[in-house]
LUMTORMI-499192 format. One record per residue (C-alpha): residue in one letter; y, x, z; residue number from 1. Coordinates in steps of 0.02 Angstrom, whole numbers, plus 50000, padded with zeros to 5 digits. Layout:
<rs>
<r><residu>a</residu><py>Y</py><px>X</px><pz>Z</pz><num>NUM</num></r>
...
</rs>
This chain:
<rs>
<r><residu>m</residu><py>47432</py><px>47893</px><pz>47125</pz><num>1</num></r>
<r><residu>k</residu><py>47327</py><px>48050</px><pz>47126</pz><num>2</num></r>
<r><residu>w</residu><py>47470</py><px>48157</px><pz>47029</pz><num>3</num></r>
<r><residu>f</residu><py>47582</py><px>48097</px><pz>47151</pz><num>4</num></r>
<r><residu>l</residu><py>47485</py><px>48153</px><pz>47285</pz><num>5</num></r>
<r><residu>v</residu><py>47487</py><px>48316</px><pz>47212</pz><num>6</num></r>
<r><residu>i</residu><py>47653</py><px>48324</px><pz>47175</pz><num>7</num></r>
<r><residu>v</residu><py>47691</py><px>48284</px><pz>47366</pz><num>8</num></r>
<r><residu>v</residu><py>47572</py><px>48421</px><pz>47429</pz><num>9</num></r>
<r><residu>v</residu><py>47641</py><px>48551</px><pz>47317</pz><num>10</num></r>
<r><residu>l</residu><py>47804</py><px>48499</px><pz>47367</pz><num>11</num></r>
<r><residu>n</residu><py>47759</py><px>48528</px><pz>47562</pz><num>12</num></r>
<r><residu>v</residu><py>47687</py><px>48697</px><pz>47514</pz><num>13</num></r>
<r><residu>l</residu><py>47845</py><px>48773</px><pz>47418</pz><num>14</num></r>
<r><residu>v</residu><py>47949</py><px>48695</px><pz>47571</pz><num>15</num></r>
<r><residu>g</residu><py>47829</py><px>48809</px><pz>47687</pz><num>16</num></r>
<r><residu>l</residu><py>47851</py><px>48944</px><pz>47586</pz><num>17</num></r>
<r><residu>y</residu><py>48022</py><px>48949</px><pz>47573</pz><num>18</num></r>
<r><residu>g</residu><py>48034</py><px>48923</px><pz>47776</pz><num>19</num></r>
<r><residu>v</residu><py>47900</py><px>49073</px><pz>47790</pz><num>20</num></r>
<r><residu>l</residu><py>48031</py><px>49190</px><pz>47672</pz><num>21</num></r>
<r><residu>k</residu><py>48194</py><px>49140</px><pz>47744</pz><num>22</num></r>
<r><residu>q</residu><py>48143</py><px>49170</px><pz>47923</pz><num>23</num></r>
<r><residu>k</residu><py>48247</py><px>49338</px><pz>47992</pz><num>24</num></r>
<r><residu>p</residu><py>48139</py><px>49479</px><pz>48051</pz><num>25</num></r>
<r><residu>v</residu><py>48147</py><px>49509</px><pz>48222</pz><num>26</num></r>
<r><residu>a</residu><py>48298</py><px>49645</px><pz>48241</pz><num>27</num></r>
<r><residu>d</residu><py>48246</py><px>49801</px><pz>48334</pz><num>28</num></r>
<r><residu>i</residu><py>48366</py><px>49842</px><pz>48443</pz><num>29</num></r>
<r><residu>g</residu><py>48315</py><px>49998</px><pz>48500</pz><num>30</num></r>
<r><residu>a</residu><py>48326</py><px>50075</px><pz>48296</pz><num>31</num></r>
<r><residu>q</residu><py>48504</py><px>50040</px><pz>48299</pz><num>32</num></r>
<r><residu>d</residu><py>48650</py><px>50149</px><pz>48353</pz><num>33</num></r>
<r><residu>i</residu><py>48753</py><px>50086</px><pz>48518</pz><num>34</num></r>
<r><residu>n</residu><py>48950</py><px>50086</px><pz>48508</pz><num>35</num></r>
<r><residu>a</residu><py>49000</py><px>50103</px><pz>48690</pz><num>36</num></r>
<r><residu>a</residu><py>49154</py><px>50002</px><pz>48634</pz><num>37</num></r>
<r><residu>q</residu><py>49056</py><px>49868</px><pz>48585</pz><num>38</num></r>
<r><residu>l</residu><py>48965</py><px>49856</px><pz>48744</pz><num>39</num></r>
<r><residu>t</residu><py>48987</py><px>49696</px><pz>48852</pz><num>40</num></r>
<r><residu>i</residu><py>48987</py><px>49714</px><pz>49050</pz><num>41</num></r>
<r><residu>l</residu><py>48896</py><px>49582</px><pz>49121</pz><num>42</num></r>
<r><residu>p</residu><py>48920</py><px>49503</px><pz>49303</pz><num>43</num></r>
<r><residu>a</residu><py>48774</py><px>49561</px><pz>49426</pz><num>44</num></r>
<r><residu>s</residu><py>48732</py><px>49401</px><pz>49451</pz><num>45</num></r>
<r><residu>w</residu><py>48680</py><px>49370</px><pz>49268</pz><num>46</num></r>
<r><residu>s</residu><py>48512</py><px>49348</px><pz>49219</pz><num>47</num></r>
<r><residu>p</residu><py>48435</py><px>49287</px><pz>49052</pz><num>48</num></r>
<r><residu>a</residu><py>48368</py><px>49112</px><pz>49036</pz><num>49</num></r>
<r><residu>s</residu><py>48214</py><px>49172</px><pz>48980</pz><num>50</num></r>
<r><residu>t</residu><py>48163</py><px>49330</px><pz>48868</pz><num>51</num></r>
<r><residu>p</residu><py>47994</py><px>49410</px><pz>48808</pz><num>52</num></r>
<r><residu>l</residu><py>48070</py><px>49575</px><pz>48855</pz><num>53</num></r>
<r><residu>a</residu><py>48016</py><px>49695</px><pz>48978</pz><num>54</num></r>
<r><residu>q</residu><py>48100</py><px>49700</px><pz>49128</pz><num>55</num></r>
<r><residu>p</residu><py>48192</py><px>49862</px><pz>49149</pz><num>56</num></r>
<r><residu>e</residu><py>48169</py><px>50002</px><pz>49280</pz><num>57</num></r>
<r><residu>a</residu><py>48277</py><px>49975</px><pz>49451</pz><num>58</num></r>
<r><residu>s</residu><py>48324</py><px>50142</px><pz>49449</pz><num>59</num></r>
<r><residu>a</residu><py>48384</py><px>50125</px><pz>49283</pz><num>60</num></r>
<r><residu>v</residu><py>48604</py><px>50128</px><pz>49293</pz><num>61</num></r>
<r><residu>t</residu><py>48681</py><px>50085</px><pz>49109</pz><num>62</num></r>
<r><residu>a</residu><py>48801</py><px>50219</px><pz>49072</pz><num>63</num></r>
<r><residu>l</residu><py>48999</py><px>50184</px><pz>49044</pz><num>64</num></r>
<r><residu>p</residu><py>49125</py><px>50268</px><pz>48974</pz><num>65</num></r>
<r><residu>d</residu><py>49234</py><px>50391</px><pz>49076</pz><num>66</num></r>
<r><residu>n</residu><py>49402</py><px>50271</px><pz>49057</pz><num>67</num></r>
<r><residu>l</residu><py>49300</py><px>50140</px><pz>49160</pz><num>68</num></r>
<r><residu>d</residu><py>49316</py><px>50111</px><pz>49362</pz><num>69</num></r>
<r><residu>a</residu><py>49133</py><px>50165</px><pz>49440</pz><num>70</num></r>
<r><residu>s</residu><py>49165</py><px>50023</px><pz>49552</pz><num>71</num></r>
<r><residu>v</residu><py>49126</py><px>49892</px><pz>49409</pz><num>72</num></r>
<r><residu>a</residu><py>48953</py><px>49979</px><pz>49342</pz><num>73</num></r>
<r><residu>t</residu><py>48839</py><px>49868</px><pz>49296</pz><num>74</num></r>
<r><residu>p</residu><py>48653</py><px>49904</px><pz>49358</pz><num>75</num></r>
<r><residu>a</residu><py>48537</py><px>49909</px><pz>49226</pz><num>76</num></r>
<r><residu>a</residu><py>48420</py><px>49767</px><pz>49307</pz><num>77</num></r>
<r><residu>a</residu><py>48574</py><px>49654</px><pz>49242</pz><num>78</num></r>
<r><residu>l</residu><py>48549</py><px>49695</px><pz>49065</pz><num>79</num></r>
<r><residu>p</residu><py>48415</py><px>49686</px><pz>48937</pz><num>80</num></r>
<r><residu>a</residu><py>48264</py><px>49812</px><pz>48968</pz><num>81</num></r>
<r><residu>t</residu><py>48307</py><px>49857</px><pz>48770</pz><num>82</num></r>
<r><residu>l</residu><py>48495</py><px>49893</px><pz>48797</pz><num>83</num></r>
<r><residu>a</residu><py>48460</py><px>49991</px><pz>48958</pz><num>84</num></r>
<r><residu>s</residu><py>48333</py><px>50099</px><pz>48880</pz><num>85</num></r>
<r><residu>q</residu><py>48474</py><px>50170</px><pz>48730</pz><num>86</num></r>
<r><residu>p</residu><py>48560</py><px>50335</px><pz>48766</pz><num>87</num></r>
<r><residu>a</residu><py>48736</py><px>50309</px><pz>48821</pz><num>88</num></r>
<r><residu>v</residu><py>48869</py><px>50356</px><pz>48707</pz><num>89</num></r>
<r><residu>q</residu><py>48982</py><px>50470</px><pz>48808</pz><num>90</num></r>
<r><residu>k</residu><py>49148</py><px>50490</px><pz>48770</pz><num>91</num></r>
<r><residu>p</residu><py>49216</py><px>50672</px><pz>48714</pz><num>92</num></r>
<r><residu>v</residu><py>49323</py><px>50734</px><pz>48846</pz><num>93</num></r>
<r><residu>m</residu><py>49477</py><px>50827</px><pz>48789</pz><num>94</num></r>
<r><residu>p</residu><py>49499</py><px>50997</px><pz>48880</pz><num>95</num></r>
<r><residu>k</residu><py>49666</py><px>51010</px><pz>48980</pz><num>96</num></r>
<r><residu>p</residu><py>49806</py><px>51126</px><pz>48913</pz><num>97</num></r>
<r><residu>a</residu><py>49800</py><px>51281</px><pz>49009</pz><num>98</num></r>
<r><residu>a</residu><py>49950</py><px>51310</px><pz>49149</pz><num>99</num></r>
<r><residu>p</residu><py>50073</py><px>51425</px><pz>49078</pz><num>100</num></r>
<r><residu>l</residu><py>50058</py><px>51600</px><pz>49178</pz><num>101</num></r>
<r><residu>k</residu><py>50177</py><px>51638</px><pz>49312</pz><num>102</num></r>
<r><residu>t</residu><py>50261</py><px>51797</px><pz>49276</pz><num>103</num></r>
<r><residu>d</residu><py>50341</py><px>51891</px><pz>49414</pz><num>104</num></r>
<r><residu>t</residu><py>50519</py><px>51901</px><pz>49327</pz><num>105</num></r>
<r><residu>p</residu><py>50645</py><px>51832</px><pz>49428</pz><num>106</num></r>
<r><residu>t</residu><py>50758</py><px>51682</px><pz>49385</pz><num>107</num></r>
<r><residu>v</residu><py>50935</py><px>51724</px><pz>49306</pz><num>108</num></r>
<r><residu>a</residu><py>51048</py><px>51604</px><pz>49410</pz><num>109</num></r>
<r><residu>k</residu><py>51183</py><px>51535</px><pz>49287</pz><num>110</num></r>
<r><residu>v</residu><py>51349</py><px>51584</px><pz>49351</pz><num>111</num></r>
<r><residu>e</residu><py>51501</py><px>51474</px><pz>49265</pz><num>112</num></r>
<r><residu>l</residu><py>51648</py><px>51582</px><pz>49259</pz><num>113</num></r>
<r><residu>t</residu><py>51823</py><px>51509</px><pz>49286</pz><num>114</num></r>
<r><residu>p</residu><py>51946</py><px>51582</px><pz>49177</pz><num>115</num></r>
<r><residu>a</residu><py>52052</py><px>51685</px><pz>49248</pz><num>116</num></r>
<r><residu>a</residu><py>52239</py><px>51595</px><pz>49266</pz><num>117</num></r>
<r><residu>k</residu><py>52361</py><px>51678</px><pz>49164</pz><num>118</num></r>
<r><residu>p</residu><py>52498</py><px>51779</px><pz>49218</pz><num>119</num></r>
<r><residu>v</residu><py>52665</py><px>51715</px><pz>49224</pz><num>120</num></r>
<r><residu>a</residu><py>52763</py><px>51821</px><pz>49114</pz><num>121</num></r>
<r><residu>a</residu><py>52919</py><px>51892</px><pz>49242</pz><num>122</num></r>
<r><residu>g</residu><py>53097</py><px>51874</px><pz>49175</pz><num>123</num></r>
<r><residu>q</residu><py>53156</py><px>51996</px><pz>49062</pz><num>124</num></r>
<r><residu>c</residu><py>53312</py><px>52116</px><pz>49115</pz><num>125</num></r>
<r><residu>l</residu><py>53405</py><px>52204</px><pz>48969</pz><num>126</num></r>
<r><residu>a</residu><py>53560</py><px>52280</px><pz>48986</pz><num>127</num></r>
<r><residu>w</residu><py>53693</py><px>52319</px><pz>48848</pz><num>128</num></r>
<r><residu>g</residu><py>53831</py><px>52438</px><pz>48862</pz><num>129</num></r>
<r><residu>a</residu><py>53939</py><px>52537</px><pz>48892</pz><num>130</num></r>
<r><residu>l</residu><py>54071</py><px>52440</px><pz>48818</pz><num>131</num></r>
<r><residu>d</residu><py>54253</py><px>52470</px><pz>48789</pz><num>132</num></r>
<r><residu>a</residu><py>54387</py><px>52345</px><pz>48816</pz><num>133</num></r>
<r><residu>k</residu><py>54389</py><px>52282</px><pz>48634</pz><num>134</num></r>
<r><residu>q</residu><py>54178</py><px>52283</px><pz>48642</pz><num>135</num></r>
<r><residu>l</residu><py>54176</py><px>52185</px><pz>48794</pz><num>136</num></r>
<r><residu>a</residu><py>54307</py><px>52041</px><pz>48720</pz><num>137</num></r>
<r><residu>r</residu><py>54170</py><px>52036</px><pz>48559</pz><num>138</num></r>
<r><residu>v</residu><py>54021</py><px>52007</px><pz>48655</pz><num>139</num></r>
<r><residu>q</residu><py>54097</py><px>51888</px><pz>48794</pz><num>140</num></r>
<r><residu>g</residu><py>54132</py><px>51783</px><pz>48647</pz><num>141</num></r>
<r><residu>g</residu><py>53965</py><px>51748</px><pz>48574</pz><num>142</num></r>
<r><residu>l</residu><py>53859</py><px>51755</px><pz>48752</pz><num>143</num></r>
<r><residu>p</residu><py>53912</py><px>51548</px><pz>48773</pz><num>144</num></r>
<r><residu>a</residu><py>53799</py><px>51505</px><pz>48595</pz><num>145</num></r>
<r><residu>l</residu><py>53638</py><px>51591</px><pz>48718</pz><num>146</num></r>
<r><residu>k</residu><py>53685</py><px>51451</px><pz>48853</pz><num>147</num></r>
<r><residu>l</residu><py>53620</py><px>51568</px><pz>49003</pz><num>148</num></r>
<r><residu>a</residu><py>53567</py><px>51499</px><pz>49162</pz><num>149</num></r>
<r><residu>t</residu><py>53651</py><px>51627</px><pz>49268</pz><num>150</num></r>
<r><residu>a</residu><py>53803</py><px>51732</px><pz>49182</pz><num>151</num></r>
<r><residu>p</residu><py>53753</py><px>51918</px><pz>49155</pz><num>152</num></r>
<r><residu>q</residu><py>53804</py><px>52048</px><pz>49284</pz><num>153</num></r>
<r><residu>s</residu><py>53934</py><px>52181</px><pz>49258</pz><num>154</num></r>
<r><residu>s</residu><py>53963</py><px>52355</px><pz>49303</pz><num>155</num></r>
<r><residu>v</residu><py>54113</py><px>52462</px><pz>49263</pz><num>156</num></r>
<r><residu>k</residu><py>54151</py><px>52644</px><pz>49252</pz><num>157</num></r>
<r><residu>e</residu><py>54316</py><px>52763</px><pz>49213</pz><num>158</num></r>
<r><residu>e</residu><py>54275</py><px>52901</px><pz>49088</pz><num>159</num></r>
<r><residu>a</residu><py>54382</py><px>53020</px><pz>48987</pz><num>160</num></r>
<r><residu>r</residu><py>54390</py><px>53020</px><pz>48813</pz><num>161</num></r>
<r><residu>g</residu><py>54460</py><px>53158</px><pz>48715</pz><num>162</num></r>
<r><residu>s</residu><py>54610</py><px>53090</px><pz>48595</pz><num>163</num></r>
<r><residu>g</residu><py>54588</py><px>53246</px><pz>48479</pz><num>164</num></r>
<r><residu>r</residu><py>54764</py><px>53317</px><pz>48521</pz><num>165</num></r>
<r><residu>v</residu><py>54802</py><px>53474</px><pz>48606</pz><num>166</num></r>
<r><residu>w</residu><py>54934</py><px>53506</px><pz>48728</pz><num>167</num></r>
<r><residu>v</residu><py>55040</py><px>53665</px><pz>48770</pz><num>168</num></r>
<r><residu>f</residu><py>55112</py><px>53657</px><pz>48930</pz><num>169</num></r>
<r><residu>y</residu><py>55190</py><px>53777</px><pz>49048</pz><num>170</num></r>
<r><residu>p</residu><py>55196</py><px>53752</px><pz>49241</pz><num>171</num></r>
<r><residu>p</residu><py>55336</py><px>53708</px><pz>49352</pz><num>172</num></r>
<r><residu>l</residu><py>55454</py><px>53845</px><pz>49442</pz><num>173</num></r>
<r><residu>a</residu><py>55477</py><px>53837</px><pz>49628</pz><num>174</num></r>
<r><residu>t</residu><py>55632</py><px>53724</px><pz>49620</pz><num>175</num></r>
<r><residu>k</residu><py>55675</py><px>53593</px><pz>49486</pz><num>176</num></r>
<r><residu>a</residu><py>55866</py><px>53699</px><pz>49459</pz><num>177</num></r>
<r><residu>e</residu><py>55738</py><px>53833</px><pz>49425</pz><num>178</num></r>
<r><residu>t</residu><py>55647</py><px>53740</px><pz>49299</pz><num>179</num></r>
<r><residu>q</residu><py>55776</py><px>53659</px><pz>49206</pz><num>180</num></r>
<r><residu>t</residu><py>55854</py><px>53866</px><pz>49204</pz><num>181</num></r>
<r><residu>l</residu><py>55685</py><px>53895</px><pz>49104</pz><num>182</num></r>
<r><residu>v</residu><py>55693</py><px>53741</px><pz>49004</pz><num>183</num></r>
<r><residu>a</residu><py>55868</py><px>53828</px><pz>48937</pz><num>184</num></r>
<r><residu>e</residu><py>55805</py><px>53985</px><pz>48924</pz><num>185</num></r>
<r><residu>l</residu><py>55642</py><px>53940</px><pz>48817</pz><num>186</num></r>
<r><residu>k</residu><py>55759</py><px>53827</px><pz>48705</pz><num>187</num></r>
<r><residu>g</residu><py>55878</py><px>53990</px><pz>48665</pz><num>188</num></r>
<r><residu>k</residu><py>55711</py><px>54088</px><pz>48592</pz><num>189</num></r>
<r><residu>g</residu><py>55689</py><px>53972</px><pz>48486</pz><num>190</num></r>
<r><residu>f</residu><py>55542</py><px>53854</px><pz>48594</pz><num>191</num></r>
<r><residu>d</residu><py>55572</py><px>53658</px><pz>48610</pz><num>192</num></r>
<r><residu>s</residu><py>55508</py><px>53600</px><pz>48791</pz><num>193</num></r>
<r><residu>y</residu><py>55578</py><px>53451</px><pz>48910</pz><num>194</num></r>
<r><residu>i</residu><py>55511</py><px>53414</px><pz>49090</pz><num>195</num></r>
<r><residu>v</residu><py>55365</py><px>53289</px><pz>49131</pz><num>196</num></r>
<r><residu>k</residu><py>55432</py><px>53140</px><pz>49226</pz><num>197</num></r>
<r><residu>t</residu><py>55298</py><px>53014</px><pz>49232</pz><num>198</num></r>
<r><residu>e</residu><py>55162</py><px>53005</px><pz>49399</pz><num>199</num></r>
<r><residu>g</residu><py>55035</py><px>53108</px><pz>49393</pz><num>200</num></r>
<r><residu>e</residu><py>54955</py><px>53273</px><pz>49418</pz><num>201</num></r>
<r><residu>f</residu><py>55078</py><px>53350</px><pz>49283</pz><num>202</num></r>
<r><residu>s</residu><py>55233</py><px>53285</px><pz>49325</pz><num>203</num></r>
<r><residu>g</residu><py>55355</py><px>53409</px><pz>49346</pz><num>204</num></r>
<r><residu>h</residu><py>55277</py><px>53533</px><pz>49210</pz><num>205</num></r>
<r><residu>l</residu><py>55356</py><px>53584</px><pz>49032</pz><num>206</num></r>
<r><residu>s</residu><py>55290</py><px>53531</px><pz>48869</pz><num>207</num></r>
<r><residu>l</residu><py>55300</py><px>53625</px><pz>48747</pz><num>208</num></r>
<r><residu>g</residu><py>55190</py><px>53537</px><pz>48606</pz><num>209</num></r>
<r><residu>l</residu><py>55057</py><px>53441</px><pz>48563</pz><num>210</num></r>
<r><residu>f</residu><py>54953</py><px>53491</px><pz>48412</pz><num>211</num></r>
<r><residu>s</residu><py>54816</py><px>53389</px><pz>48313</pz><num>212</num></r>
<r><residu>k</residu><py>54721</py><px>53550</px><pz>48306</pz><num>213</num></r>
<r><residu>e</residu><py>54686</py><px>53699</px><pz>48433</pz><num>214</num></r>
<r><residu>a</residu><py>54699</py><px>53853</px><pz>48346</pz><num>215</num></r>
<r><residu>a</residu><py>54904</py><px>53799</px><pz>48314</pz><num>216</num></r>
<r><residu>a</residu><py>54914</py><px>53781</px><pz>48513</pz><num>217</num></r>
<r><residu>q</residu><py>54836</py><px>53934</px><pz>48523</pz><num>218</num></r>
<r><residu>a</residu><py>54957</py><px>54012</px><pz>48418</pz><num>219</num></r>
<r><residu>l</residu><py>55112</py><px>53953</px><pz>48511</pz><num>220</num></r>
<r><residu>v</residu><py>55039</py><px>54013</px><pz>48673</pz><num>221</num></r>
<r><residu>t</residu><py>55020</py><px>54178</px><pz>48599</pz><num>222</num></r>
<r><residu>r</residu><py>55188</py><px>54188</px><pz>48558</pz><num>223</num></r>
<r><residu>l</residu><py>55263</py><px>54101</px><pz>48724</pz><num>224</num></r>
<r><residu>k</residu><py>55167</py><px>54258</px><pz>48807</pz><num>225</num></r>
<r><residu>a</residu><py>55225</py><px>54386</px><pz>48684</pz><num>226</num></r>
<r><residu>a</residu><py>55389</py><px>54330</px><pz>48742</pz><num>227</num></r>
<r><residu>g</residu><py>55371</py><px>54351</px><pz>48919</pz><num>228</num></r>
<r><residu>y</residu><py>55311</py><px>54165</px><pz>48964</pz><num>229</num></r>
<r><residu>d</residu><py>55130</py><px>54222</px><pz>48995</pz><num>230</num></r>
<r><residu>k</residu><py>55104</py><px>54064</px><pz>49103</pz><num>231</num></r>
<r><residu>a</residu><py>55081</py><px>53951</px><pz>48961</pz><num>232</num></r>
<r><residu>r</residu><py>54930</py><px>53858</px><pz>48969</pz><num>233</num></r>
<r><residu>v</residu><py>54824</py><px>53726</px><pz>48827</pz><num>234</num></r>
<r><residu>d</residu><py>54740</py><px>53558</px><pz>48878</pz><num>235</num></r>
<r><residu>a</residu><py>54632</py><px>53468</px><pz>48786</pz><num>236</num></r>
<r><residu>r</residu><py>54705</py><px>53286</px><pz>48804</pz><num>237</num></r>
<r><residu>s</residu><py>54595</py><px>53136</px><pz>48836</pz><num>238</num></r>
<r><residu>e</residu><py>54625</py><px>52957</px><pz>48886</pz><num>239</num></r>
<r><residu>r</residu><py>54545</py><px>52857</px><pz>49048</pz><num>240</num></r>
<r><residu>s</residu><py>54462</py><px>52704</px><pz>49017</pz><num>241</num></r>
<r><residu>q</residu><py>54339</py><px>52572</px><pz>49057</pz><num>242</num></r>
<r><residu>l</residu><py>54165</py><px>52552</px><pz>49012</pz><num>243</num></r>
<r><residu>t</residu><py>54093</py><px>52403</px><pz>49039</pz><num>244</num></r>
<r><residu>t</residu><py>53896</py><px>52376</px><pz>49059</pz><num>245</num></r>
<r><residu>l</residu><py>53817</py><px>52205</px><pz>49061</pz><num>246</num></r>
<r><residu>s</residu><py>53637</py><px>52167</px><pz>49146</pz><num>247</num></r>
<r><residu>f</residu><py>53566</py><px>52015</px><pz>49057</pz><num>248</num></r>
<r><residu>r</residu><py>53418</py><px>51976</px><pz>49218</pz><num>249</num></r>
<r><residu>a</residu><py>53287</py><px>51836</px><pz>49219</pz><num>250</num></r>
<r><residu>l</residu><py>53278</py><px>51817</px><pz>49037</pz><num>251</num></r>
<r><residu>d</residu><py>53128</py><px>51717</px><pz>48953</pz><num>252</num></r>
<r><residu>a</residu><py>53061</py><px>51741</px><pz>48786</pz><num>253</num></r>
<r><residu>a</residu><py>53172</py><px>51646</px><pz>48677</pz><num>254</num></r>
<r><residu>q</residu><py>53325</py><px>51668</px><pz>48768</pz><num>255</num></r>
<r><residu>a</residu><py>53286</py><px>51875</px><pz>48755</pz><num>256</num></r>
<r><residu>d</residu><py>53277</py><px>51844</px><pz>48560</pz><num>257</num></r>
<r><residu>k</residu><py>53445</py><px>51771</px><pz>48543</pz><num>258</num></r>
<r><residu>l</residu><py>53528</py><px>51916</px><pz>48630</pz><num>259</num></r>
<r><residu>r</residu><py>53441</py><px>52036</px><pz>48532</pz><num>260</num></r>
<r><residu>a</residu><py>53512</py><px>51945</px><pz>48370</pz><num>261</num></r>
<r><residu>l</residu><py>53679</py><px>51928</px><pz>48433</pz><num>262</num></r>
<r><residu>q</residu><py>53674</py><px>52115</px><pz>48461</pz><num>263</num></r>
<r><residu>q</residu><py>53625</py><px>52137</px><pz>48309</pz><num>264</num></r>
<r><residu>r</residu><py>53765</py><px>52037</px><pz>48231</pz><num>265</num></r>
<r><residu>l</residu><py>53912</py><px>52101</px><pz>48364</pz><num>266</num></r>
<r><residu>l</residu><py>53878</py><px>52274</px><pz>48379</pz><num>267</num></r>
<r><residu>p</residu><py>53717</py><px>52347</px><pz>48307</pz><num>268</num></r>
<r><residu>g</residu><py>53782</py><px>52533</px><pz>48347</pz><num>269</num></r>
<r><residu>i</residu><py>53763</py><px>52484</px><pz>48531</pz><num>270</num></r>
<r><residu>p</residu><py>53583</py><px>52450</px><pz>48558</pz><num>271</num></r>
<r><residu>l</residu><py>53494</py><px>52337</px><pz>48712</pz><num>272</num></r>
<r><residu>r</residu><py>53376</py><px>52413</px><pz>48827</pz><num>273</num></r>
<r><residu>a</residu><py>53266</py><px>52378</px><pz>49000</pz><num>274</num></r>
<r><residu>c</residu><py>53367</py><px>52388</px><pz>49152</pz><num>275</num></r>
<r><residu>s</residu><py>53371</py><px>52531</px><pz>49255</pz><num>276</num></r>
</rs>
């Protein structure tokens, strides 16, 4: 029985020591760092039920972070004195970016340029000629392939062209009987002649010969003058012909190209030119 009591006493002692060793020491809040983000804002009406801590000073106000509105600031009287006495952890203030410097450089207004309208190409006008009767017929035969909206305009003029021959003649005398007597005299001296009976400026003249070379004609005139017929004359024969020029107006580019191709195919020696 005695040993039983001893054992009970020893156990009680051990339990007491364990409780003493197990008890946590009172934490010194003032020795700990306070994180502003972990602070709890308490309402103004809150008060601790019982605390051994000393009453905080009435003038102390708990520092709040910069991002909280001042209207919800809690006076230090509502917090424990230990918390109120701790220095507030201020949030670092980031510097505001500097405003860009204003310069006096004038602002250049952006102007949108409207592309100018392309000029409408005027219709081309090409002239082809001068064409004689045969050449004109060839050109007119090829025009339907061009499918022109309007027919070409024609301008015609007469032109004398040399035939390459030289004519020897003698002017008529005062009367027709005297002219016939002259024909007989010339024939007697070896000069053949006849009276021109066609209408025109040489009607009634004596024709003494038509030569292909002017030298032969001049030789005949020399012989006539030697025989006493000094009025003999030489005339280079020419033919009157009509020449036509065609004017193609209001041609577009495609029609002008087709007309140039037709000109190269039919009459390459007579070029097209701009209308005058």
